[in-house]
The first five atom37 places (N, CA, C, CB, O) and aatype in JSON, in Angstrom:
{
  "aatype": [12, 0, 0, 19, 0, 19, 19, 14, 0, 0, 10, 0, 3, 14, 8, 0, 13, 19, 6, 8, 19, 19, 10, 13, 14, 10, 7, 6, 7, 7, 19, 8, 15, 14, 0, 0, 15, 14, 10, 14, 7, 18, 10, 10, 0, 16, 18, 19, 14, 7, 7, 15, 19, 10, 0, 12, 0, 7, 10, 0, 0, 0, 0, 19, 7, 19, 16, 19, 15, 10, 0, 19, 1, 14, 14, 1, 16, 19, 19, 0, 0, 0, 3, 1, 10, 0, 10, 7, 10, 7, 14, 0, 12, 4, 10, 12, 14, 0, 16, 1, 13, 7, 18, 10, 19, 18, 14, 10, 19, 10, 0, 0, 17, 13, 1, 1, 16, 6, 10, 19, 16, 0, 0, 1, 7, 0, 0, 1, 17, 19, 7, 0, 7, 1, 7, 1, 7],
  "atom_mask": [
    [1, 1, 1, 1, 1],
    [1, 1, 1, 1, 1],
    [1, 1, 1, 1, 1],
    [1, 1, 1, 1, 1],
    [1, 1, 1, 1, 1],
    [1, 1, 1, 1, 1],
    [1, 1, 1, 1, 1],
    [1, 1, 1, 1, 1],
    [1, 1, 1, 1, 1],
    [1, 1, 1, 1, 1],
    [1, 1, 1, 1, 1],
    [1, 1, 1, 1, 1],
    [1, 1, 1, 1, 1],
    [1, 1, 1, 1, 1],
    [1, 1, 1, 1, 1],
    [1, 1, 1, 1, 1],
    [1, 1, 1, 1, 1],
    [1, 1, 1, 1, 1],
    [1, 1, 1, 1, 1],
    [1, 1, 1, 1, 1],
    [1, 1, 1, 1, 1],
    [1, 1, 1, 1, 1],
    [1, 1, 1, 1, 1],
    [1, 1, 1, 1, 1],
    [1, 1, 1, 1, 1],
    [1, 1, 1, 1, 1],
    [1, 1, 1, 0, 1],
    [1, 1, 1, 1, 1],
    [1, 1, 1, 0, 1],
    [1, 1, 1, 0, 1],
    [1, 1, 1, 1, 1],
    [1, 1, 1, 1, 1],
    [1, 1, 1, 1, 1],
    [1, 1, 1, 1, 1],
    [1, 1, 1, 1, 1],
    [1, 1, 1, 1, 1],
    [1, 1, 1, 1, 1],
    [1, 1, 1, 1, 1],
    [1, 1, 1, 1, 1],
    [1, 1, 1, 1, 1],
    [1, 1, 1, 0, 1],
    [1, 1, 1, 1, 1],
    [1, 1, 1, 1, 1],
    [1, 1, 1, 1, 1],
    [1, 1, 1, 1, 1],
    [1, 1, 1, 1, 1],
    [1, 1, 1, 1, 1],
    [1, 1, 1, 1, 1],
    [1, 1, 1, 1, 1],
    [1, 1, 1, 0, 1],
    [1, 1, 1, 0, 1],
    [1, 1, 1, 1, 1],
    [1, 1, 1, 1, 1],
    [1, 1, 1, 1, 1],
    [1, 1, 1, 1, 1],
    [1, 1, 1, 1, 1],
    [1, 1, 1, 1, 1],
    [1, 1, 1, 0, 1],
    [1, 1, 1, 1, 1],
    [1, 1, 1, 1, 1],
    [1, 1, 1, 1, 1],
    [1, 1, 1, 1, 1],
    [1, 1, 1, 1, 1],
    [1, 1, 1, 1, 1],
    [1, 1, 1, 0, 1],
    [1, 1, 1, 1, 1],
    [1, 1, 1, 1, 1],
    [1, 1, 1, 1, 1],
    [1, 1, 1, 1, 1],
    [1, 1, 1, 1, 1],
    [1, 1, 1, 1, 1],
    [1, 1, 1, 1, 1],
    [1, 1, 1, 1, 1],
    [1, 1, 1, 1, 1],
    [1, 1, 1, 1, 1],
    [1, 1, 1, 1, 1],
    [1, 1, 1, 1, 1],
    [1, 1, 1, 1, 1],
    [1, 1, 1, 1, 1],
    [1, 1, 1, 1, 1],
    [1, 1, 1, 1, 1],
    [1, 1, 1, 1, 1],
    [1, 1, 1, 1, 1],
    [1, 1, 1, 1, 1],
    [1, 1, 1, 1, 1],
    [1, 1, 1, 1, 1],
    [1, 1, 1, 1, 1],
    [1, 1, 1, 0, 1],
    [1, 1, 1, 1, 1],
    [1, 1, 1, 0, 1],
    [1, 1, 1, 1, 1],
    [1, 1, 1, 1, 1],
    [1, 1, 1, 1, 1],
    [1, 1, 1, 1, 1],
    [1, 1, 1, 1, 1],
    [1, 1, 1, 1, 1],
    [1, 1, 1, 1, 1],
    [1, 1, 1, 1, 1],
    [1, 1, 1, 1, 1],
    [1, 1, 1, 1, 1],
    [1, 1, 1, 1, 1],
    [1, 1, 1, 0, 1],
    [1, 1, 1, 1, 1],
    [1, 1, 1, 1, 1],
    [1, 1, 1, 1, 1],
    [1, 1, 1, 1, 1],
    [1, 1, 1, 1, 1],
    [1, 1, 1, 1, 1],
    [1, 1, 1, 1, 1],
    [1, 1, 1, 1, 1],
    [1, 1, 1, 1, 1],
    [1, 1, 1, 1, 1],
    [1, 1, 1, 1, 1],
    [1, 1, 1, 1, 1],
    [1, 1, 1, 1, 1],
    [1, 1, 1, 1, 1],
    [1, 1, 1, 1, 1],
    [1, 1, 1, 1, 1],
    [1, 1, 1, 1, 1],
    [1, 1, 1, 1, 1],
    [1, 1, 1, 1, 1],
    [1, 1, 1, 1, 1],
    [1, 1, 1, 1, 1],
    [1, 1, 1, 1, 1],
    [1, 1, 1, 0, 1],
    [1, 1, 1, 1, 1],
    [1, 1, 1, 1, 1],
    [1, 1, 1, 1, 1],
    [1, 1, 1, 1, 1],
    [1, 1, 1, 1, 1],
    [1, 1, 1, 0, 1],
    [1, 1, 1, 1, 1],
    [1, 1, 1, 0, 1],
    [1, 1, 1, 1, 1],
    [1, 1, 1, 0, 1],
    [1, 1, 1, 1, 1],
    [1, 1, 1, 0, 1]
  ],
  "atom_positions": [
    [[9.24, 14.45, 6.21], [8.67, 14.26, 7.51], [7.43, 13.37, 7.49], [8.35, 15.59, 8.11], [6.65, 13.35, 8.44]],
    [[7.27, 12.65, 6.4], [6.16, 11.71, 6.32], [6.28, 10.65, 7.41], [6.1, 11.06, 4.94], [5.28, 10.06, 7.82]],
    [[7.5, 10.41, 7.87], [7.72, 9.42, 8.91], [6.94, 9.75, 10.18], [9.2, 9.31, 9.23], [6.54, 8.84, 10.91]],
    [[6.74, 11.03, 10.45], [5.99, 11.44, 11.64], [4.57, 10.87, 11.6], [5.94, 12.99, 11.75], [4.01, 10.52, 12.64]],
    [[4.0, 10.77, 10.41], [2.65, 10.22, 10.28], [2.66, 8.7, 10.15], [1.94, 10.83, 9.08], [1.74, 8.03, 10.62]],
    [[3.68, 8.16, 9.51], [3.71, 6.73, 9.19], [4.2, 5.88, 10.36], [4.58, 6.49, 7.99], [3.62, 4.83, 10.64]],
    [[5.25, 6.31, 11.02], [5.86, 5.49, 12.08], [4.89, 5.14, 13.2], [7.06, 6.22, 12.66], [4.85, 3.97, 13.61]],
    [[4.09, 6.07, 13.73], [3.16, 5.67, 14.8], [2.18, 4.58, 14.36], [2.38, 6.89, 15.28], [1.88, 3.67, 15.13]],
    [[1.68, 4.67, 13.13], [0.76, 3.63, 12.64], [1.48, 2.3, 12.5], [0.15, 4.04, 11.28], [0.92, 1.25, 12.83]],
    [[2.71, 2.33, 12.02], [3.48, 1.09, 11.88], [3.78, 0.47, 13.24], [4.79, 1.36, 11.13], [3.75, -0.75, 13.39]],
    [[4.06, 1.3, 14.22], [4.36, 0.79, 15.57], [3.11, 0.29, 16.28], [5.03, 1.86, 16.41], [3.18, -0.65, 17.07]],
    [[1.97, 0.91, 16.02], [0.72, 0.52, 16.68], [0.3, -0.88, 16.3], [-0.39, 1.51, 16.35], [-0.18, -1.64, 17.14]],
    [[0.46, -1.23, 15.02], [0.09, -2.56, 14.56], [0.96, -2.94, 13.35], [-1.43, -2.62, 14.18], [0.54, -2.8, 12.21]],
    [[2.18, -3.41, 13.62], [3.13, -3.7, 12.54], [2.59, -4.7, 11.52], [4.41, -4.22, 13.12], [2.83, -4.55, 10.32]],
    [[1.86, -5.72, 11.99], [1.32, -6.72, 11.07], [0.33, -6.08, 10.1], [0.64, -7.87, 11.85], [0.41, -6.32, 8.89]],
    [[-0.6, -5.29, 10.61], [-1.59, -4.62, 9.76], [-0.9, -3.64, 8.81], [-2.63, -3.88, 10.61], [-1.3, -3.52, 7.65]],
    [[0.12, -2.96, 9.29], [0.85, -2.01, 8.45], [1.47, -2.73, 7.25], [1.94, -1.28, 9.27], [1.31, -2.3, 6.11]],
    [[2.16, -3.81, 7.51], [2.79, -4.57, 6.42], [1.73, -5.13, 5.48], [3.66, -5.73, 6.99], [1.89, -5.08, 4.26]],
    [[0.64, -5.65, 6.03], [-0.44, -6.22, 5.21], [-1.05, -5.17, 4.28], [-1.53, -6.8, 6.11], [-1.25, -5.45, 3.1]],
    [[-1.34, -3.99, 4.79], [-2.06, -2.97, 4.02], [-1.15, -2.1, 3.16], [-2.84, -2.1, 4.93], [-1.54, -1.68, 2.07]],
    [[0.05, -1.82, 3.65], [0.92, -0.87, 2.96], [1.91, -1.56, 2.02], [1.67, -0.04, 3.96], [2.3, -0.98, 1.0]],
    [[2.31, -2.77, 2.35], [3.31, -3.45, 1.53], [2.69, -4.59, 0.73], [4.45, -3.98, 2.41], [2.77, -4.61, -0.5]],
    [[2.08, -5.54, 1.41], [1.61, -6.75, 0.73], [0.41, -6.52, -0.2], [1.25, -7.78, 1.75], [0.39, -7.05, -1.31]],
    [[-0.57, -5.75, 0.23], [-1.76, -5.54, -0.6], [-1.42, -4.93, -1.96], [-2.75, -4.65, 0.12], [-1.85, -5.47, -2.98]],
    [[-0.67, -3.81, -2.01], [-0.35, -3.24, -3.32], [0.47, -4.18, -4.2], [0.39, -1.94, -3.16], [0.42, -4.09, -5.43]],
    [[1.23, -5.07, -3.59], [2.04, -6.01, -4.36], [1.23, -7.24, -4.78], [3.26, -6.44, -3.55], [1.76, -8.14, -5.43]],
    [[-0.03, -7.28, -4.4], [-0.87, -8.41, -4.76], [-0.61, -9.64, -3.92], [0.0, 0.0, 0.0], [-1.02, -10.75, -4.29]],
    [[0.07, -9.48, -2.8], [0.44, -10.6, -1.94], [-0.32, -10.6, -0.62], [1.92, -10.56, -1.66], [-0.03, -11.43, 0.24]],
    [[-1.28, -9.71, -0.46], [-2.03, -9.63, 0.79], [-3.04, -10.75, 0.91], [0.0, 0.0, 0.0], [-3.29, -11.49, -0.04]],
    [[-3.61, -10.88, 2.08], [-4.61, -11.91, 2.33], [-5.92, -11.65, 1.62], [0.0, 0.0, 0.0], [-6.71, -12.57, 1.42]],
    [[-6.17, -10.4, 1.24], [-7.4, -10.02, 0.56], [-7.04, -9.48, -0.82], [-8.2, -8.96, 1.39], [-6.09, -8.72, -0.96]],
    [[-7.81, -9.88, -1.82], [-7.59, -9.38, -3.17], [-8.7, -8.4, -3.52], [-7.53, -10.53, -4.2], [-9.86, -8.61, -3.17]],
    [[-8.33, -7.34, -4.2], [-9.28, -6.29, -4.53], [-10.22, -6.72, -5.65], [-8.55, -5.02, -4.93], [-9.77, -7.22, -6.68]],
    [[-11.51, -6.52, -5.47], [-12.45, -6.79, -6.56], [-12.41, -5.67, -7.6], [-13.87, -6.95, -6.01], [-13.03, -5.8, -8.66]],
    [[-11.69, -4.59, -7.31], [-11.65, -3.44, -8.21], [-10.35, -3.37, -9.0], [-11.84, -2.16, -7.42], [-9.96, -2.3, -9.47]],
    [[-9.67, -4.5, -9.15], [-8.4, -4.5, -9.88], [-8.62, -3.98, -11.3], [-7.79, -5.92, -9.91], [-9.61, -4.31, -11.95]],
    [[-7.68, -3.17, -11.76], [-7.77, -2.58, -13.08], [-6.72, -3.2, -14.0], [-7.6, -1.04, -13.01], [-5.65, -3.59, -13.54]],
    [[-7.02, -3.27, -15.28], [-6.08, -3.92, -16.2], [-4.9, -3.01, -16.59], [-6.81, -4.36, -17.46], [-4.69, -2.72, -17.76]],
    [[-4.16, -2.56, -15.58], [-2.95, -1.79, -15.83], [-1.78, -2.76, -15.98], [-2.69, -0.76, -14.67], [-1.92, -3.93, -15.6]],
    [[-0.65, -2.34, -16.51], [0.45, -3.26, -16.83], [0.89, -4.18, -15.69], [1.62, -2.48, -17.27], [1.13, -5.37, -15.92]],
    [[1.0, -3.66, -14.47], [1.43, -4.51, -13.35], [0.45, -5.64, -13.08], [0.0, 0.0, 0.0], [0.86, -6.78, -12.85]],
    [[-0.83, -5.32, -13.1], [-1.86, -6.34, -12.88], [-1.83, -7.38, -14.0], [-3.26, -5.68, -12.79], [-1.9, -8.58, -13.75]],
    [[-1.73, -6.9, -15.24], [-1.72, -7.83, -16.38], [-0.51, -8.74, -16.34], [-1.74, -7.05, -17.7], [-0.62, -9.94, -16.6]],
    [[0.65, -8.18, -16.0], [1.86, -9.02, -15.87], [1.67, -10.07, -14.78], [3.09, -8.15, -15.56], [1.93, -11.25, -14.99]],
    [[1.22, -9.62, -13.61], [1.07, -10.53, -12.47], [0.03, -11.6, -12.72], [0.71, -9.75, -11.23], [0.15, -12.71, -12.2]],
    [[-0.99, -11.29, -13.51], [-2.09, -12.22, -13.73], [-1.85, -13.19, -14.88], [-3.35, -11.47, -13.99], [-2.19, -14.37, -14.78]],
    [[-1.27, -12.7, -15.97], [-1.23, -13.51, -17.2], [0.15, -13.96, -17.65], [-1.85, -12.74, -18.29], [0.26, -14.76, -18.58]],
    [[1.2, -13.48, -17.02], [2.55, -13.87, -17.43], [3.18, -14.71, -16.33], [3.42, -12.61, -17.75], [3.2, -14.29, -15.17]],
    [[3.71, -15.89, -16.68], [4.41, -16.67, -15.65], [5.58, -15.86, -15.07], [4.93, -18.02, -16.25], [6.42, -15.35, -15.81]],
    [[5.61, -15.76, -13.78], [6.63, -14.95, -13.12], [6.36, -13.46, -13.26], [0.0, 0.0, 0.0], [7.24, -12.64, -13.0]],
    [[5.17, -13.12, -13.66], [4.83, -11.72, -13.91], [4.85, -10.85, -12.67], [0.0, 0.0, 0.0], [5.15, -9.66, -12.75]],
    [[4.54, -11.43, -11.51], [4.61, -10.64, -10.27], [6.02, -10.14, -10.03], [4.12, -11.47, -9.07], [6.23, -9.0, -9.62]],
    [[6.98, -11.01, -10.29], [8.39, -10.63, -10.12], [8.76, -9.53, -11.12], [9.32, -11.85, -10.29], [9.45, -8.58, -10.77]],
    [[8.29, -9.67, -12.36], [8.57, -8.66, -13.38], [7.94, -7.31, -13.0], [8.05, -9.11, -14.75], [8.56, -6.26, -13.13]],
    [[6.69, -7.36, -12.53], [6.01, -6.13, -12.12], [6.74, -5.47, -10.95], [4.54, -6.41, -11.74], [6.92, -4.26, -10.94]],
    [[7.15, -6.28, -9.98], [7.87, -5.72, -8.83], [9.23, -5.18, -9.25], [8.04, -6.78, -7.73], [9.7, -4.17, -8.7]],
    [[9.88, -5.83, -10.21], [11.16, -5.32, -10.72], [10.95, -3.98, -11.42], [11.81, -6.34, -11.68], [11.76, -3.07, -11.25]],
    [[9.89, -3.86, -12.19], [9.58, -2.59, -12.83], [9.27, -1.51, -11.81], [0.0, 0.0, 0.0], [9.69, -0.36, -11.96]],
    [[8.56, -1.88, -10.77], [8.23, -0.96, -9.68], [9.52, -0.49, -9.0], [7.28, -1.63, -8.66], [9.68, 0.7, -8.72]],
    [[10.41, -1.42, -8.72], [11.69, -1.07, -8.1], [12.52, -0.19, -9.03], [12.48, -2.34, -7.73], [13.17, 0.75, -8.58]],
    [[12.51, -0.49, -10.33], [13.26, 0.33, -11.3], [12.72, 1.75, -11.33], [13.19, -0.3, -12.7], [13.49, 2.71, -11.43]],
    [[11.41, 1.9, -11.26], [10.81, 3.24, -11.23], [11.26, 4.0, -9.98], [9.26, 3.15, -11.28], [11.58, 5.18, -10.05]],
    [[11.28, 3.31, -8.85], [11.71, 3.94, -7.59], [13.18, 4.34, -7.66], [11.47, 2.99, -6.4], [13.55, 5.43, -7.23]],
    [[14.01, 3.46, -8.18], [15.44, 3.76, -8.31], [15.64, 4.93, -9.27], [16.23, 2.52, -8.78], [16.45, 5.82, -9.03]],
    [[14.89, 4.92, -10.38], [15.0, 6.0, -11.35], [14.69, 7.36, -10.75], [0.0, 0.0, 0.0], [15.41, 8.33, -10.99]],
    [[13.63, 7.44, -9.97], [13.27, 8.72, -9.34], [14.33, 9.11, -8.31], [11.88, 8.63, -8.66], [14.73, 10.27, -8.23]],
    [[14.79, 8.15, -7.54], [15.81, 8.42, -6.52], [17.09, 8.95, -7.17], [16.11, 7.16, -5.71], [17.66, 9.94, -6.71]],
    [[17.55, 8.29, -8.22], [18.76, 8.73, -8.92], [18.55, 10.12, -9.51], [19.14, 7.72, -10.03], [19.42, 10.98, -9.42]],
    [[17.39, 10.32, -10.13], [17.08, 11.61, -10.73], [17.11, 12.73, -9.69], [15.72, 11.57, -11.41], [17.63, 13.81, -9.96]],
    [[16.57, 12.47, -8.51], [16.56, 13.47, -7.44], [17.96, 13.73, -6.9], [15.63, 13.03, -6.31], [18.3, 14.85, -6.54]],
    [[18.78, 12.67, -6.85], [20.14, 12.82, -6.32], [21.06, 13.5, -7.33], [20.71, 11.46, -5.93], [21.87, 14.34, -6.96]],
    [[20.95, 13.13, -8.61], [21.84, 13.67, -9.63], [21.49, 15.12, -9.97], [21.77, 12.81, -10.89], [22.38, 15.96, -10.11]],
    [[20.23, 15.39, -10.08], [19.78, 16.75, -10.44], [18.63, 17.15, -9.53], [19.35, 16.84, -11.95], [17.46, 17.06, -9.92]],
    [[18.94, 17.59, -8.32], [17.88, 17.95, -7.39], [17.01, 19.07, -7.94], [18.48, 18.37, -6.04], [17.51, 20.01, -8.55]],
    [[15.71, 18.98, -7.73], [14.82, 20.04, -8.2], [15.09, 21.33, -7.43], [13.34, 19.62, -8.04], [15.46, 21.31, -6.26]],
    [[14.9, 22.45, -8.11], [15.19, 23.75, -7.5], [13.96, 24.4, -6.89], [15.79, 24.67, -8.53], [14.07, 25.34, -6.1]],
    [[12.78, 23.91, -7.27], [11.55, 24.51, -6.73], [10.63, 23.4, -6.24], [10.83, 25.37, -7.81], [10.82, 22.22, -6.56]],
    [[9.65, 23.78, -5.47], [8.66, 22.82, -4.97], [7.88, 22.23, -6.15], [7.7, 23.48, -3.96], [7.6, 21.03, -6.16]],
    [[7.54, 23.06, -7.12], [6.8, 22.57, -8.29], [7.64, 21.55, -9.05], [6.41, 23.75, -9.23], [7.12, 20.52, -9.48]],
    [[8.93, 21.83, -9.22], [9.8, 20.89, -9.92], [9.9, 19.57, -9.15], [11.21, 21.5, -10.12], [9.92, 18.5, -9.75]],
    [[9.98, 19.64, -7.83], [10.04, 18.42, -7.02], [8.74, 17.63, -7.14], [10.32, 18.76, -5.54], [8.77, 16.41, -7.28]],
    [[7.61, 18.32, -7.08], [6.32, 17.64, -7.21], [6.19, 16.99, -8.59], [5.16, 18.63, -6.99], [5.68, 15.88, -8.71]],
    [[6.65, 17.69, -9.62], [6.6, 17.11, -10.97], [7.44, 15.84, -11.05], [7.09, 18.13, -12.0], [7.0, 14.84, -11.61]],
    [[8.63, 15.89, -10.49], [9.52, 14.73, -10.54], [8.91, 13.55, -9.79], [10.89, 15.07, -9.95], [8.95, 12.42, -10.27]],
    [[8.34, 13.83, -8.63], [7.71, 12.75, -7.86], [6.47, 12.22, -8.57], [7.34, 13.25, -6.46], [6.22, 11.01, -8.55]],
    [[5.7, 13.09, -9.2], [4.51, 12.64, -9.95], [4.93, 11.77, -11.13], [3.68, 13.86, -10.45], [4.27, 10.79, -11.44]],
    [[6.04, 12.14, -11.79], [6.53, 11.33, -12.91], [7.02, 9.96, -12.45], [7.65, 12.07, -13.63], [6.98, 9.0, -13.22]],
    [[7.47, 9.86, -11.23], [7.87, 8.56, -10.7], [6.68, 7.78, -10.17], [0.0, 0.0, 0.0], [6.63, 6.55, -10.31]],
    [[5.74, 8.48, -9.57], [4.58, 7.83, -8.97], [3.63, 7.28, -10.03], [3.85, 8.8, -8.07], [3.02, 6.23, -9.82]],
    [[3.51, 7.95, -11.16], [2.62, 7.48, -12.24], [2.99, 6.08, -12.71], [0.0, 0.0, 0.0], [2.15, 5.18, -12.67]],
    [[4.24, 5.87, -13.15], [4.63, 4.51, -13.54], [4.53, 3.52, -12.39], [6.05, 4.52, -14.08], [4.18, 2.36, -12.6]],
    [[4.84, 3.97, -11.18], [4.75, 3.06, -10.03], [3.32, 2.56, -9.85], [5.24, 3.76, -8.75], [3.09, 1.38, -9.61]],
    [[2.35, 3.46, -9.96], [0.94, 3.07, -9.83], [0.54, 2.1, -10.93], [0.03, 4.3, -9.85], [-0.26, 1.2, -10.71]],
    [[1.09, 2.29, -12.11], [0.76, 1.4, -13.23], [1.41, 0.03, -13.08], [1.19, 2.02, -14.54], [0.9, -0.96, -13.61]],
    [[2.52, -0.04, -12.37], [3.28, -1.29, -12.27], [2.94, -2.11, -11.03], [4.74, -1.0, -12.28], [3.4, -3.25, -10.91]],
    [[2.16, -1.56, -10.11], [1.79, -2.35, -8.93], [0.92, -3.53, -9.37], [1.03, -1.48, -7.88], [-0.01, -3.35, -10.15]],
    [[1.21, -4.73, -8.89], [0.4, -5.88, -9.27], [-1.07, -5.77, -8.86], [0.98, -7.12, -8.68], [-1.93, -6.3, -9.56]],
    [[-1.36, -5.12, -7.76], [-2.76, -4.94, -7.32], [-3.07, -3.46, -7.38], [-3.01, -5.51, -5.86], [-2.95, -2.75, -6.38]],
    [[-3.46, -2.99, -8.54], [-3.67, -1.57, -8.72], [-5.08, -1.28, -9.22], [-2.65, -1.0, -9.69], [-5.8, -2.18, -9.63]],
    [[-5.44, -0.02, -9.17], [-6.75, 0.44, -9.64], [-6.55, 1.71, -10.44], [-7.74, 0.67, -8.45], [-5.59, 2.45, -10.2]],
    [[-7.43, 1.98, -11.37], [-7.34, 3.21, -12.14], [-7.37, 4.42, -11.21], [-8.49, 3.3, -13.17], [-6.71, 5.43, -11.46]],
    [[-8.13, 4.32, -10.12], [-8.25, 5.43, -9.19], [-6.94, 5.85, -8.56], [0.0, 0.0, 0.0], [-6.78, 7.0, -8.16]],
    [[-5.97, 4.93, -8.47], [-4.67, 5.27, -7.9], [-3.94, 6.29, -8.76], [-3.82, 4.02, -7.73], [-3.05, 6.99, -8.26]],
    [[-4.29, 6.39, -10.03], [-3.62, 7.34, -10.92], [-3.94, 8.79, -10.57], [-4.0, 7.07, -12.37], [-3.28, 9.71, -11.04]],
    [[-4.94, 8.98, -9.74], [-5.27, 10.35, -9.32], [-4.16, 10.92, -8.43], [-6.63, 10.38, -8.56], [-3.96, 12.14, -8.41]],
    [[-3.44, 10.09, -7.71], [-2.4, 10.59, -6.81], [-1.31, 11.37, -7.54], [-1.77, 9.43, -6.07], [-1.02, 12.5, -7.14]],
    [[-0.69, 10.83, -8.61], [0.31, 11.65, -9.3], [-0.31, 12.88, -9.97], [1.03, 10.81, -10.35], [0.35, 13.92, -10.07]],
    [[-1.55, 12.79, -10.41], [-2.2, 13.95, -11.03], [-2.41, 15.06, -10.0], [-3.54, 13.54, -11.65], [-2.16, 16.23, -10.29]],
    [[-2.87, 14.69, -8.83], [-3.07, 15.68, -7.77], [-1.73, 16.26, -7.33], [-3.8, 15.04, -6.55], [-1.63, 17.47, -7.1]],
    [[-0.72, 15.43, -7.23], [0.6, 15.91, -6.83], [1.12, 16.95, -7.83], [1.59, 14.73, -6.72], [1.68, 17.97, -7.44]],
    [[0.93, 16.67, -9.12], [1.38, 17.61, -10.15], [0.55, 18.9, -10.13], [1.3, 16.95, -11.53], [1.1, 19.97, -10.38]],
    [[-0.72, 18.81, -9.86], [-1.59, 19.98, -9.91], [-1.59, 20.79, -8.6], [-2.99, 19.55, -10.23], [-1.72, 22.01, -8.64]],
    [[-1.46, 20.12, -7.46], [-1.61, 20.8, -6.17], [-0.67, 21.98, -6.02], [-1.39, 19.82, -5.05], [-1.08, 23.06, -5.58]],
    [[0.59, 21.79, -6.37], [1.57, 22.86, -6.17], [1.51, 23.9, -7.28], [2.96, 22.27, -6.1], [2.25, 24.89, -7.26]],
    [[0.63, 23.68, -8.25], [0.38, 24.66, -9.3], [-0.96, 25.36, -9.12], [0.43, 23.98, -10.66], [-1.38, 26.11, -9.99]],
    [[-1.62, 25.13, -8.02], [-2.98, 25.63, -7.87], [-3.06, 27.14, -8.06], [-3.53, 25.26, -6.52], [-4.04, 27.63, -8.62]],
    [[-2.07, 27.89, -7.61], [-2.1, 29.34, -7.8], [-2.03, 29.67, -9.28], [-0.94, 30.02, -7.04], [-2.76, 30.53, -9.77]],
    [[-1.14, 28.98, -9.99], [-1.02, 29.19, -11.44], [-2.31, 28.82, -12.15], [0.16, 28.38, -12.01], [-2.74, 29.51, -13.06]],
    [[-2.92, 27.72, -11.73], [-4.16, 27.26, -12.37], [-5.31, 28.23, -12.13], [-4.53, 25.87, -11.86], [-6.09, 28.51, -13.04]],
    [[-5.42, 28.75, -10.91], [-6.47, 29.71, -10.59], [-6.27, 31.0, -11.39], [-6.5, 30.02, -9.07], [-7.23, 31.56, -11.92]],
    [[-5.03, 31.47, -11.48], [-4.74, 32.67, -12.25], [-5.09, 32.47, -13.72], [-3.26, 33.06, -12.11], [-5.68, 33.35, -14.34]],
    [[-4.74, 31.32, -14.27], [-5.05, 31.02, -15.67], [-6.56, 30.95, -15.88], [-4.39, 29.69, -16.11], [-7.07, 31.44, -16.88]],
    [[-7.28, 30.34, -14.94], [-8.74, 30.23, -15.06], [-9.38, 31.62, -15.0], [-9.32, 29.33, -13.94], [-10.31, 31.9, -15.76]],
    [[-8.9, 32.47, -14.12], [-9.44, 33.84, -14.04], [-9.17, 34.61, -15.32], [-8.84, 34.58, -12.83], [-10.03, 35.35, -15.81]],
    [[-7.97, 34.43, -15.86], [-7.64, 35.1, -17.12], [-8.53, 34.62, -18.25], [0.0, 0.0, 0.0], [-8.99, 35.42, -19.07]],
    [[-8.79, 33.31, -18.29], [-9.68, 32.76, -19.33], [-11.09, 33.29, -19.15], [-9.68, 31.21, -19.29], [-11.77, 33.6, -20.13]],
    [[-11.55, 33.41, -17.91], [-12.9, 33.93, -17.64], [-13.01, 35.38, -18.09], [-13.25, 33.8, -16.14], [-14.02, 35.77, -18.65]],
    [[-11.97, 36.18, -17.83], [-11.98, 37.57, -18.28], [-12.0, 37.64, -19.8], [-10.75, 38.34, -17.73], [-12.72, 38.45, -20.39]],
    [[-11.22, 36.77, -20.44], [-11.16, 36.76, -21.9], [-12.51, 36.39, -22.49], [-10.08, 35.77, -22.38], [-12.96, 37.03, -23.45]],
    [[-13.16, 35.36, -21.93], [-14.48, 34.95, -22.41], [-15.49, 36.05, -22.13], [-14.94, 33.63, -21.75], [-16.32, 36.36, -22.99]],
    [[-15.42, 36.66, -20.96], [-16.34, 37.74, -20.61], [-16.17, 38.95, -21.52], [0.0, 0.0, 0.0], [-17.15, 39.59, -21.89]],
    [[-14.94, 39.25, -21.89], [-14.68, 40.39, -22.78], [-15.24, 40.09, -24.18], [-13.15, 40.69, -22.86], [-15.7, 41.01, -24.86]],
    [[-15.2, 38.85, -24.59], [-15.73, 38.47, -25.91], [-17.24, 38.59, -25.97], [0.0, 0.0, 0.0], [-17.79, 38.83, -27.05]],
    [[-17.91, 38.42, -24.86], [-19.38, 38.51, -24.85], [-19.87, 39.93, -25.04], [-19.93, 37.96, -23.54], [-20.96, 40.15, -25.57]],
    [[-19.07, 40.91, -24.6], [-19.49, 42.29, -24.7], [-19.49, 42.81, -26.13], [0.0, 0.0, 0.0], [-20.08, 43.85, -26.42]],
    [[-18.86, 42.1, -27.0], [-18.8, 42.51, -28.4], [-19.96, 41.9, -29.17], [-17.45, 42.1, -29.04], [-20.44, 40.81, -28.84]],
    [[-20.38, 42.6, -30.17], [-21.33, 41.96, -31.06], [-22.66, 42.47, -30.91], [0.0, 0.0, 0.0], [-23.57, 42.03, -31.6]]
  ]
}
């Protein structure tokens, strides 16, 4: 249902939508980021002849890989789905011609967000374990 959020913005200003959502990450926008990071997509696009095409092909391959993976073996839980999407999004962020290290936080958050209950439980258990160790001695 992401379309509910995306479609109104695309309809409000289609040119701006294409510029910011499609062209900028592909390194084809009117503005170039001063914060570009030396990730594989950027390096290919900058230093290899035809590298932009190679980076976009890698990006497309990552998208197809995730799509096929989801279709062939659908995840059974929300956590499994988030993991699969994070595994696809990580390489995609690395292969975008105009990327930043900060974009890598998205797959990390996706992988962690749906585990937050597990993470909080583990942290509480660790705190109890450390607290129990202090009482000795």
